[in-house]
C-alpha positions in Angstrom: 0.0 0.0 0.0 1.4 3.4 -1.0 1.7 6.0 1.8 2.2 9.7 1.5 4.2 12.2 3.6 4.7 15.9 3.4 7.3 16.9 0.8 10.6 18.0 2.4 10.8 20.8 -0.3 7.6 22.7 0.1 5.2 20.6 2.1 3.1 23.1 4.0 3.0 26.9 4.1 5.9 27.4 1.7 6.3 30.8 0.3 8.5 31.7 -2.7 10.1 35.1 -3.7 11.8 36.5 -6.7 15.4 37.9 -6.8 14.1 41.3 -5.5 12.4 39.7 -2.5 8.9 40.1 -3.7 6.4 37.2 -3.5 6.6 35.1 -6.7 3.0 35.8 -7.8 2.0 33.4 -10.5 5.1 31.3 -10.2 5.1 27.8 -11.6 6.3 24.8 -9.6 6.8 21.5 -11.5 7.5 18.1 -10.0 9.4 15.3 -11.8 10.8 11.9 -10.9 14.2 12.5 -9.5 17.0 12.8 -12.1 14.5 12.8 -15.0 12.2 15.0 -17.1 9.2 12.8 -16.4 6.4 14.6 -14.6 5.4 13.0 -11.4 2.3 14.0 -9.4 2.2 15.4 -5.9 -1.0 15.4 -3.7 -3.0 17.8 -1.6 -3.4 15.5 1.4 -2.0 12.4 3.0 -4.7 10.3 1.4 -3.0 10.7 -2.0 -6.4 10.9 -3.8 -6.3 14.4 -5.1 -3.3 15.5 -7.2 -2.0 19.0 -7.3 -1.8 20.6 -10.7 1.5 20.1 -12.4 2.8 22.8 -12.5 1.4 24.2 -9.2 0.5 27.9 -9.8 1.6 30.1 -6.8 -1.1 32.5 -5.4 -0.9 36.3 -4.8 1.3 35.7 -1.8 3.8 33.5 -3.7 2.4 30.4 -1.8 1.2 27.0 -3.0 -2.6 26.9 -2.8 -2.5 23.5 -1.2 -0.1 21.4 0.8 2.4 19.2 -1.1 2.4 15.5 -0.3 4.5 12.9 -2.1 4.6 9.1 -2.1 7.1 7.5 0.3 10.0 5.7 -1.2 10.1 8.2 -4.1 12.5 11.0 -4.7 11.3 14.0 -6.7 12.9 16.9 -8.7 11.2 20.3 -8.3 11.7 23.0 -10.9 10.5 26.6 -10.1 9.8 29.3 -12.8 8.3 32.8 -12.5 5.1 33.7 -14.2 6.8 34.4 -17.6 8.6 31.0 -17.5 12.0 32.3 -16.4 13.9 29.6 -14.4 14.3 30.4 -10.7 15.8 27.1 -9.6 16.0 23.3 -9.8 15.9 21.1 -6.7 16.6 17.4 -7.2 16.6 14.2 -5.1 13.9 15.5 -2.6 12.4 12.9 -0.3 9.2 13.2 1.8 9.5 14.1 5.5 10.1 11.1 7.8 10.0 8.8 4.8 10.9 5.3 6.1 11.9 4.2 2.6 13.6 7.4 1.3 17.1 6.4 2.3 17.1 2.7 3.2 14.7 0.0 2.1 15.0 -3.8 2.6 14.0 -5.5 -0.5 11.9 -8.7 -0.6 11.1 -11.6 -3.0 14.8 -12.0 -3.8 15.5 -14.4 -6.6 18.4 -15.3 -9.0 22.1 -16.0 -8.7 23.8 -13.5 -11.1 20.6 -12.0 -12.5 18.9 -10.9 -9.2 15.4 -9.6 -9.0 13.7 -8.1 -6.0 10.6 -6.2 -4.8 10.5 -2.9 -2.9 7.7 -1.5 -0.7 6.3 0.9 -1.8 6.8 -0.1 -5.5 9.5 1.8 -7.3 8.7 3.7 -10.5 12.3 4.8 -11.1 15.7 4.3 -9.5 16.8 7.4 -7.5 20.5 8.4 -7.3 21.7 8.0 -3.7 18.9 5.5 -2.7 20.2 2.6 -0.5 18.7 -0.8 -0.5 19.4 -4.0 1.5 18.5 -7.6 0.7 19.2 -11.1 2.0 20.8 -12.9 -0.9 19.0 -16.0 -2.1 22.2 -17.5 -3.7 26.0 -17.1 -3.9 27.0 -15.4 -7.1 29.3 -17.1 -9.5 30.5 -14.0 -11.4 29.3 -10.5 -12.5 25.8 -9.8 -11.3 22.9 -7.4 -11.9 19.9 -6.3 -9.9 16.4 -5.4 -11.0 13.8 -3.9 -8.6 10.1 -4.0 -9.3 10.7 -5.0 -12.9 12.8 -1.9 -13.7 15.8 -2.1 -16.0 18.5 -4.4 -14.5 21.6 -2.5 -13.4 25.1 -4.0 -12.8 26.2 -4.5 -9.2 29.8 -3.3 -8.7 32.3 -3.1 -6.0 35.2 -0.6 -5.3 33.6 1.8 -7.7 32.9 0.3 -11.1 34.6 -3.1 -10.7 32.4 -6.1 -11.6 31.7 -8.6 -8.9 33.8 -11.8 -8.5 32.5 -15.2 -7.5 31.5 -15.2 -3.9 31.1 -11.4 -3.4 27.4 -12.1 -2.7 26.8 -14.8 -0.2 23.6 -16.8 0.2 21.7 -15.9 3.4 23.9 -12.9 4.0 22.6 -9.2 4.2 23.8 -7.2 1.2 23.8 -3.4 1.0 23.8 -1.5 -2.3 23.5 2.2 -3.2 22.4 3.4 -6.6 25.0 5.8 -8.1 22.9 6.8 -11.1 24.4 4.1 -13.3 25.0 1.0 -11.2 24.3 -0.5 -7.7 27.5 -0.3 -5.8 28.0 -3.0 -3.2 28.7 -1.1 0.0 29.4 -4.0 2.4 31.9 -5.8 0.2 32.5 -8.4 2.9 34.0 -11.7 2.1 33.0 -14.7 4.2 35.6 -17.4 4.7 39.3 -18.1 5.2 42.5 -17.3 3.2 42.6 -14.5 0.7 42.9 -15.3 -3.0 42.3 -12.5 -5.5 40.2 -10.6 -3.0 38.0 -13.6 -2.1 38.3 -15.6 1.1 38.3 -19.2 0.2 40.0 -21.3 2.8 42.8 -21.4 5.5 44.4 -24.7 4.4 47.9 -23.0 4.0 49.6 -19.9 5.2 49.0 -16.7 3.3 52.2 -15.6 1.5 54.0 -12.3 2.0 53.3 -11.2 -1.6 49.5 -11.5 -0.8 49.8 -9.5 2.4 50.4 -12.5 4.8 53.3 -13.7 6.9 54.0 -17.0 5.1 53.9 -18.7 8.5 51.4 -21.2 9.9 52.1 -20.2 13.5 53.9 -17.2 15.1 56.4 -17.6 17.9 55.1 -16.1 21.1 56.4 -12.6 21.9 58.5 -12.3 18.8 58.5 -9.0 16.8 57.7 -9.4 13.1 59.8 -7.5 10.5 58.9 -7.0 6.9 61.4 -8.3 4.4 60.2 -7.2 0.9 58.6 -10.2 -0.9 60.5 -12.8 1.3 59.2 -14.4 4.4 59.0 -12.1 7.4 61.8 -11.9 9.9 61.4 -12.6 13.6 63.2 -10.8 16.4 63.1 -12.6 19.7 63.2 -10.6 23.0 66.5 -12.3 24.0 68.0 -11.0 27.3 65.8 -9.3 29.9 66.0 -5.5 29.6 66.9 -5.5 25.9 65.6 -2.8 23.6 64.5 -3.0 19.9 67.2 -0.9 18.3 67.8 0.1 14.6 71.3 -0.3 13.0 70.1 1.9 10.1 68.9 -1.1 8.1 67.0 -3.5 10.4 65.9 -3.9 14.0 67.7 -6.0 16.6 67.2 -7.0 20.2 70.1 -5.0 21.8 71.4 -4.5 25.3 71.0 -0.8 26.1 74.1 1.2 26.6 74.4 2.5 30.2 76.3 5.7 30.7 77.8 5.5 34.2 78.8 8.7 36.0 82.3 9.0 37.4 82.2 12.4 39.1 79.4 14.0 41.1 77.4 16.5 38.9 77.9 14.6 35.6 75.0 14.0 33.2 74.7 11.9 30.0 75.8 14.2 27.2 76.3 13.8 23.4 79.2 15.6 21.9 79.6 13.8 18.5 75.9 13.2 17.4 76.1 9.4 18.0 77.0 8.4 21.5 76.5 9.6 25.1 79.2 10.1 27.6 79.1 11.1 31.3 80.0 14.8 31.2 79.9 17.5 33.8 76.9 19.8 33.2 79.2 22.8 33.6 82.9 22.2 32.7 85.5 24.3 34.4 88.8 25.0 32.6 92.1 25.5 34.5 92.2 28.7 36.6 95.0 31.1 35.7 96.8 33.5 38.1 96.4 37.0 36.7 99.6 38.4 38.2 101.6 39.0 35.1 101.5 39.4 31.3 99.2 41.5 29.1 96.8 38.7 28.1 95.4 35.3 29.2 94.2 32.8 26.6 91.7 29.9 27.1 91.9 27.6 24.1 90.4 24.3 22.9 86.9 25.2 23.8 84.7 22.4 22.3 82.6 23.3 19.2 79.3 22.1 20.9 79.5 24.8 23.6 76.6 27.2 23.8 77.4 29.2 26.9 80.8 30.4 28.3 81.3 32.2 31.6 84.5 34.2 32.4 85.0 34.4 36.1 87.6 36.7 37.7 88.6 37.4 41.3 90.5 40.5 42.6 92.0 41.2 39.1 93.9 44.4 38.8 96.2 46.1 36.3 99.5 48.0 36.4 97.9 51.0 34.7 94.5 52.6 34.0 93.5 50.6 30.8 90.2 48.8 30.8 89.7 45.1 30.6 88.9 43.6 27.1 87.5 40.1 26.4 87.9 38.8 22.8 86.4 35.6 21.4 88.1 33.7 18.6 88.1 31.0 16.0 90.9 28.7 14.8 92.9 29.6 17.9 93.1 33.3 17.0 91.1 36.1 18.7 88.8 38.3 16.7 89.8 41.9 17.2 87.0 43.8 15.4 83.3 43.8 14.8 82.2 44.0 18.4 79.5 46.2 19.8 80.1 46.6 23.6 79.8 49.1 26.4 80.5 49.2 30.1 79.6 51.6 33.0 81.1 52.1 36.5 78.9 53.3 39.3 79.5 54.3 42.9 82.8 56.1 43.8 84.2 55.4 40.3 81.8 56.7 37.6 82.8 56.1 34.0 81.3 54.8 30.7 83.3 53.3 27.9 82.6 51.5 24.6 84.6 49.3 22.2 84.5 47.6 18.8 87.7 45.6 19.5 86.2 43.4 22.2 83.8 43.2 25.1 85.0 46.0 27.3 84.8 46.3 31.1 85.5 49.6 32.7 88.0 49.8 35.6 86.8 53.3 36.5 89.9 55.1 35.2 92.2 53.9 38.1 94.7 51.2 38.8 94.2 51.4 42.5 91.4 48.9 42.8 90.7 45.2 41.8 87.6 43.8 40.2 85.7 40.5 41.0 82.7 39.2 39.0 81.8 37.3 35.8 80.8 37.9 32.2 78.6 35.3 30.4 78.6 34.7 26.6 75.5 33.0 25.2 75.2 31.6 21.6 72.3 33.4 20.0 72.3 31.5 16.7 75.0 30.2 14.3 78.1 32.1 15.4 76.5 35.1 17.0 77.4 35.5 20.7 75.8 38.0 23.2 77.6 39.0 26.4 76.5 40.4 29.8 78.2 40.7 33.1 78.7 42.5 36.4 81.6 43.1 38.8 82.4 44.8 42.0 85.4 46.7 43.2 87.7 45.7 46.0 89.0 48.7 48.0 86.2 51.1 47.2 82.5 51.3 46.8 81.2 50.6 43.3 80.0 48.2 40.7 80.5 47.8 36.9 78.1 46.4 34.2 79.0 45.0 30.8 77.0 44.2 27.6 77.7 43.5 24.0 77.7 41.1 21.1 79.9 39.8 18.2 79.2 37.8 15.0 82.2 35.5 14.5 83.4 34.2 11.2 83.4 30.6 12.3 83.0 28.3 15.2 84.2 29.7 18.6 87.1 27.8 20.2 89.0 30.3 22.3 88.7 33.3 24.6 91.3 36.0 25.4 91.3 38.2 28.5 93.4 41.3 27.8 93.5 45.1 28.1 92.4 47.9 25.9 96.0 49.3 25.4 97.7 45.9 25.2 100.6 47.2 27.4 99.3 47.4 31.0 100.1 44.1 32.8 98.0 42.0 35.2 99.3 42.3 38.8 96.8 40.5 41.0 94.0 37.9 41.2 93.0 34.9 39.2 90.7 34.1 36.3 88.9 31.0 34.8 86.4 29.9 32.2 83.4 27.7 32.6 81.6 26.3 29.6 78.4 24.3 29.0 
């Protein structure tokens, strides 16, 4: 028995307008079978006994004079024109509201093996693109198959798009689900029922599935082993081996490997990589050898590792024979860089002075040789070979402090630091100095 529901397009109280927002007086609304140019009636009530005119002529308010009801299980196409037959719009694939058959319908009276026939409720008058149907197969297909519903033209059943079915794709007694794509019925639940895979069909499990067909080539798998792919050959197995082992790569394959334990030798060490391949126990902050600053015009700290990202120059009670300022120069290839710096330093307290330099990172001594300085200057790697400096110190023998800031872009990788003076002739006469790196 055919039932009727309100149309999802213009079921009740619908009003239409032209492009200027005025009611579409005298507009014409045609209804067709979905995807076709075949007129198909709509009805004024749920009884389905009185058909609307086709086209429906809109009244003075741009409304349909009656409600629009359509048969369940049928998709319609609506085409709307104005009163002078200018197209307003086309609306295809429209179901009725709450249509139990509009999207999914289980077919009955299934017959045939490769030429399958079935009946729908309500009876179909045309296939609608996007309609989904299910059926319990009467037989297992032996090759390409077709489906005809309610005596309509038989359409091919395909899988994976437009691929024809293979034997066994449809299984007797199993629920099949198909969707009409406008040309064919595509099998949605392309499920194979059985054992081993041969050309997409499960046939049996009498022998292991080979690697070339997506299997392991093995009848059984050793407990707890790890499987490794090996191209088209039989898979490899890696056993856990010794307790505590890890699965490690040698760049080609995986092996059960004893982990390398980096044992500390001195308090404060951490595992650290300096070569990009192994870890060693290394102090987090590495001190170089302290040097007495009691003679000479410069002190060099060389062989600073290339991986270093921060250097701290520490000095205690350092003084000079004259009034020159301290100068710190970074270097590459064992040679200090003597230009390209931007640095400044200011003394505060009893010794007030400000100085700048492009020859190194400068630290003011306040214009006197009478007092010693203690403090530190830290150099941090900003990026590539760019280093930024900041530091602070305090005077011994008077009240005052000194601040330092600056930067340098080196021409290569830093590997040395020189502690010297601005005039290169005043000599160190007290204290000690050291470098820490990390």
